[in-house]
C-alpha angles and dihedrals in degrees: 000000000000090000091051092049090048090051091050091052092047095049104021097151099051093040087054092054093043092049094045091052094044094049096044098043093038093052092043091050090052091051102045106019130237097289093056092040093061093039098255093118136034121255111235112246090234090062096052096096088053090046093057092043091051094050097044094052093074106067094037097050092042092052097048093043095047092045092051093046099042103031104022124204094333090057092050090050090050089050091053091048091054091046092058099037103123105150098090105120130272095264091068092052089050091048090048099047103036107033094085100042093044091048091050092046090051091049094050091049092049098047093036090072090064101029114027090177091075101089132169112269091238090066090068096047119119092204110030096186093053091044092054094044090050088051092049094047091050092047092051093051093047094044096050101041100036097045092047083068105030102039095020093061118349100053095051089048091052092047091058087064108026143034122256097269095049092042089050093048095049092046092045095053093048089045091057093045089052088059094057098107090052092051100034094096091054089075087077088063095057094106111194090350125098107268088220093053091044092055093044090057094046093050105036109026112085101003096079092050092048092047090054088057090047093051089048092052092047091048089056097043108026085213119138088189091062090048090053091051092048091052091044090054091052095049095041091047091049092050091046105035109021110109115250090225120125135201117022095356091057091049091049091052096047093045089047092052089047092055091049093049092048088050089055090048090052090048091052091048093051095043093048106042111228092347091130093047095047113148122259113273098261092049098054122112125213 
């Protein structure tokens, strides 16, 4: 056990990612089976609550465990402090809650001029209230449990080594890869497109850009609560507004959203000189 604890302390960041992936993917594999895990079979609707629970357990457990092993009781107290830090200024709440829906609305407006068939998912809902509430509930679950791991442990570790932009890109790519089992079945909806290309766009297009913004907001607030709200907003907005189209239309929407989010990143960088290239924590000067 001492050797294992020493290994965790020596490589905390990569142990966190490995443990989060192993727990999430392992639990999901146990729930749905191998065929559904790789997207060759559909997941029964009745199993979906278990699916989300299985996936979300990984980051949260990894964060708490690694914090306890590498930082002890003081680290757990600091994690709790960041979790309940809510006095950060209204602008950060606005940034956290409205970046995703406004980016999606902008994307839909821009691509709607050329392709009016691409409509928000909510327009096809039979029960709009239930549709919205389901999206919000899914967003809350994802925001709380994922960010307890990603922003609770992984992002601060990355920021000790890299600036905001690189930290966000690394986290965004790994974040996308972590979602693979949940998106693997989408490859069958690629139409005339390559299933591999289709999945690559779904997993790695807009998530890195959004994660860069999340790291920047967290860097300015040190609030895990705000990070959870920002993640919640993305997931809820995706479930509520993302078009239900597949194939080329889905690719067009995702790439359009990616362009909008990177434009926001560029605007943030220009408005806050060098903010996205800030030095790692230990290299900063007062």
